[in-house]
C-alpha positions as CSV (number, residue, x, y, z in Angstrom):
1,M,-7.0,23.6,-15.1
2,V,-5.4,23.3,-11.7
3,Y,-7.1,21.8,-8.6
4,V,-5.5,22.2,-5.2
5,L,-6.5,20.1,-2.1
6,S,-5.8,21.8,1.2
7,A,-4.0,20.4,4.2
8,A,-7.4,19.7,5.7
9,S,-7.9,16.9,3.2
10,Q,-7.3,13.2,4.0
11,F,-6.0,10.4,1.8
12,E,-6.8,6.7,2.0
13,V,-4.9,3.9,0.5
14,K,-6.5,0.4,0.3
15,T,-4.1,-2.5,-0.3
16,G,-5.0,-5.9,-1.6
17,K,-3.5,-9.3,-1.9
18,A,-2.1,-10.8,-5.1
19,G,0.6,-13.0,-6.4
20,L,2.3,-16.1,-5.0
21,F,1.9,-15.2,-1.3
22,R,-1.6,-13.8,-1.5
23,L,-2.9,-16.4,0.9
24,R,-0.5,-15.3,3.6
25,G,-0.9,-11.6,2.9
26,H,-3.2,-9.0,4.5
27,A,-5.4,-6.3,3.1
28,H,-4.9,-2.9,4.8
29,V,-6.5,0.5,4.8
30,I,-4.1,3.4,5.6
31,R,-5.3,6.9,6.2
32,A,-3.2,10.1,6.2
33,R,-4.3,13.5,7.2
34,G,-2.6,16.8,6.4
35,V,-2.3,15.7,2.8
36,T,-1.7,18.3,0.1
37,A,-2.3,17.6,-3.5
38,R,-2.3,19.4,-6.8
39,I,-4.0,18.2,-9.9
40,V,-3.0,19.7,-13.3
41,Y,-5.4,18.7,-16.0
42,H,-4.9,19.6,-19.7
43,P,-8.1,18.5,-21.5
44,N,-6.6,18.9,-24.9
45,A,-3.3,17.1,-24.0
46,P,-4.2,14.5,-21.3
47,A,-0.7,13.0,-21.5
48,E,0.7,16.2,-20.0
49,S,-1.7,16.1,-17.1
50,R,-0.3,15.2,-13.7
51,V,-1.2,14.6,-10.0
52,E,1.2,15.5,-7.2
53,I,0.4,14.2,-3.7
54,V,2.4,14.9,-0.6
55,V,1.6,12.6,2.4
56,P,3.5,13.4,5.6
57,R,4.6,10.1,7.0
58,T,4.1,11.2,10.6
59,V,0.3,11.7,10.2
60,S,-0.6,8.4,8.5
61,R,-2.0,5.4,10.4
62,S,-3.3,2.0,9.6
63,L,-7.1,1.5,10.1
64,T,-6.7,-2.2,9.9
65,P,-6.5,-4.1,13.2
66,P,-3.2,-5.8,13.7
67,D,-3.0,-9.5,12.9
68,T,-3.6,-11.4,16.1
69,G,-3.5,-14.9,14.5
């Protein structure tokens, strides 16, 4: 099975905080438009399945306000 997402799709990445510097870190939400993706799913051989995502860097932006502190 092959699923294809069109360039009209959007992709969001939500980051978190962890590790030694988690108290000084920030959580962010980044959204990109114009994303293309292809999902190849093999139900009888899941290890051979894959996801390919292409995110143009020029169309991504952070939805998190800048740190003003």
